[in-house]
N, C-alpha and C positions, 0 to 999 in steps of 0.2 A: 787108662784108669787103673789104679792099684786095686787089690781085691776088695778092701773096705777099711781104709785107715781112719774112719770116722771115730773121734774120741768117745769113749763110753761116758765120760763126765761131760755131759752135754744134754740140753733139754730134749734132744731127739733120742737119747739113750744109746747112741752108737749102733754097732752092728746088731745088738740084741734088742734094740728098742722099738722094733716094728718096722714094717716096710721091707722092700726087697731091692737088691742092686738091679739096675736097669741100664741098658745101652741105648744111646740115641744115634740115629743115622747122622753122619757128618753132613752138614749143609751150610751154605752161605747164610750167615745171620742176617736177618732183615733189619735189625736195629743194633745200636751200640750196646744197649743193655743185654741183648741176647748174646752178643759176642763176648761180653764180660762173663756171663754165666757159663757159656760154653768153655771158656778158658778155665774157669774155676772148676768145672767138672773134670777137665783133664788134669788139673793140678791136685785135686782132692778126690772126689767121688761123684758118681751119678747114682741117684737113688730115688725110688718112688716110695713115698711115705704112706702111712696108714697102719691101722691094726692095733694101736695102743688102746687100752681101756680108757674111755673118755673121762670118767671122773678122776681116775688116777692121774691122767694127763693134766687135768685142770688143777689138781692139787699141786702137782710138780711145777706147773707154770707159775702159780701164785707164789710158791716158795722161791722161785727164781727172780722175782721182781726186785729190782734195785740191789741186786747182789750178783756175785759170780756163780757159775756152775760149780766151781770147786767148793764154795761155801754152802750152796743150797743142796747139793747132792747128798751129803751126809745127813742133812735134816730130813730129806725125803726118805732116805733109807731107814732112819730111826722112826719116823712116823709110820711107815709101812710095817715095820717090825712090831710096833706097839699096838696099832689100831686095825690092821688088816687081819682080823681074826677069822679063823675058819668058820664057815657057815654064818658069819655075821656080815651084813652089807656094810661096805666101807663108809658110805655116806651116813648110815645110821650110827656106826661106831664113832665117827668124828662128831656128829651132831650131839651125841651123849657125853662127849669128853668134857672133863674138867678143864676150863680154859687155862688155868695156871700150869696144869700138868702138860697140856699140849704145847704151851709156850716154851716150857723147859725142854720138851722133846725136840722142838725145831729151832732151838736157840742158835745153832750155827748159821742159820740162814739170814740173821739180822732182822731187825724190826719184828722180832718174834711175838711181842705182845699184840701188835696190830695184825700180823698175819694169822695168829691163832684165832683172833676174833673173826676175821674174814673167813677163815676156813670153816669155823663152826656155823657161821651165818650162811655160807654157801651150801654146806651139807644140809642145813635145815631147809633151804630153798629147794634143793633137789628133792628132798622127801615130800615137801608140801606140794610142789608143782608136778612132779613126775612119779613119785612113789618110792624110787630106789635108785641106786647107782647103775644097776643093770638097765633100767628104763631110760636113764639119762644117756647111757651109751647108745641105746637104740635110737634115741632122739637125734643125737649128734650124727650118727651114721646114715640114718634113713630120711630125715627131714630135709626140706629145701635148705641149702647152705645159707642163703640170705636170712631165712627165718631163724636158723640156729644162731647166726652171728648177732642179729638184732636182739634176740632173746638173751643171749649171754651178756651183751653190753648193758642190759638192764640190771644185772646182778652186781651188788656192791663188790668192789675190788677187782672186777673184770674189765680190763681195757681192751682196746683193739688188738694189741699184740697177743694178749692171753687168749682172746676169742679165736684169733687166727691160728694160733698154735694148736688149739684143740681141734679145729677144723682140719688142719694139715696132718698132725701126728696121729689123731684118733680117727677122724673121719676120712682121711685119705683123699681129701677134695683137691682136685687139680686147680691150678690157677690161683692158689692162695699163697701170698708172699708176705709172711709176717715181718714187721719192721721193728727191730730192736735198736739199741743205741749204735751198734756196729753198722747195721744196714743203713740207718738214717745218716750216719756220718759219711760212709763210703760212697754212696751213690750221689750225694751232693758234692763231695770232693772230686769224684770222677767227672762231674759236670753233666751227669745224666738226668738228675733232678735239679730244679732250681735251688740256688744256694740258701734261700730262706724258706724252703718247703718244710712243712711240719711232717710228722710221721705219717699221717693219713695221705698227704699229698705225695710223699715218696712212694707209698704203697700203690697209689693210683697209677703212677708212672710205670712202676715195675710190672704190675698186673696187666697193664696195657701193652707193654713192649717186650715182655718175656713170655714165650709160649707156655701154656698151662702145665704141660708135662715137665717143664724145667724149673718151675717156681719153687718147688720143695727143696731140691738140693741147692738151688740158687740161694735160698735163705740160709741153710746150714753151712754151706761152703763159704758164703760171704762172711759169716761169723768167724770161721776158722781163719780166713784171709785177714780179717781185722785183727785177730790176735797175733798172727805171725808177721804180717807185713804192714798193713795200713792202720797202725795204732793211732790213738787219739793225739798223743803228744809227740811221738817221734816215728813217723812213717818211714819206711825203708828208703824212699826217694829223697829224704831230707839230706842225707849224706852222699848218696849215690843214685842218680836218676835211673841207672840201669839195673839197680838191685831189685826193683819191683817187677813182677811178671805182668803187670797191667800198664807198664810205662807208656806204651804206644796207644793205649786206649784212654788215658787219663788226662784231664785238664788241670790237675793239681790245684783245684780251687781252694784257696786258703793256705797253701803250702808254698813257702818262699825259700828254696834251697840257698840262694845267694846270701840271704840275711840270716839263715838258720832259724827261721821262725815258722810257727804253725798257728793258725787261728781257725775258729769255726767258720765254715763257708759263709754263713749269714753275715759275718763281720766284713766281708769283702764288698758288700753292696754300699755304694756311695749315695 
């Protein structure tokens, strides 16, 4: 494992985004999913997450929805610069924001009108239900994780991936494997999850087959792997089966090197 090559432009915040580097004793993987995650850890990083402020993490994850980290990171930075005012609770600051001004601030993230409305409504919910961003942070870190997840999923604009990212990056909860588009694509393409599995079904497979301590870096390293090797339209194996570090572990579901074609794994079901 290298020191920590985790990109800063990433929902996890890179080396400075919370959590600590961790080593795991080498052992024979019990499942193919664990073998994949072990190899990802050797390829990229092994890290135990947690420690981010929960409301800031929630805001950052909402901004990342349906856009790239490269686009959402500047929006997050601009929002924090404008609304994270000294001695003013961030939730209170956003709840009191003018929607058009907030939308302009986060415009680089895409869908900024919708996201600004969601952020204001989320901040209002935090104040109404818990009183402050600080109390929300305590709720995420101290309450039963299933209660936290269930509660977050009742909030407008918060889906399973967003709730799980808050549990992972802020709460430091082991055994949480958020499923974004990369994770959803890759583990179906590998043949580890059924080709027609939805995001929640993929999550269930991974949280069952990957040890709790490895789920966090399994999530972030899978994203990096998806960007560098297993892209949606042109995975590395399409031109060269040996170009991918997962070649011996992958079923290549939906990838047809001989024909030079790639389809969603779900389309392979007859």
